[in-house]
N, C-alpha and C positions, 0 to 999 in steps of 0.2 A: 122589220125593215129601213128603215128612217133612225131606230137607235144603232142598226151596226152604219148608218154613214154618215152618221154626225163621231163616233168612236173615230173612224177613220179619219173623218178630218180632223180633227184636234191631236190626232197623233200624228198625220200629216203635217200640221202646225204645229205642233211640238217640234219634229226634226227640221221643220224647215229652220227653225227661231235658233235650235240649234247650233247648226250649222253657218248659219248667218251672222249668227250674233252671240257667239260661245260666252265670250265675259260677259253681257247681260243675261246670257240664261244663266248663269251660275248663281249672279246675285238675286236674280231673282228663286231660286231654288233656296239659298241661302237664306232670303228674307220668309220662306213660306215656312222653312223648319223652326228658323227664330220664332216667327209667331206663334207655330204647334205649341215650343218648348215653354213661353209665354203665357200663352192659356193655359201649359197641365200646370205649370207653376204656381196661376191665381187659382185655380181648383183645389192646390193641395191646399195654399194658404188658405183657402174660405174653408174646406172641411177641418183644417186646424184650429181655426177659432169656433167652429162648429161645435166643435166637441171639446174645448176646452173650457 
């Protein structure tokens, strides 16, 4: 039960943030995707160096 409540609180907060500050929300999502892309690129670079 507490896990479900936490999930709903996170969803409610995300919806509130999206509605009240859409530009900042878009920047946050863009930053998160950028971080994931950078991490993926770092893993690829590591694996390339490891096998060469």
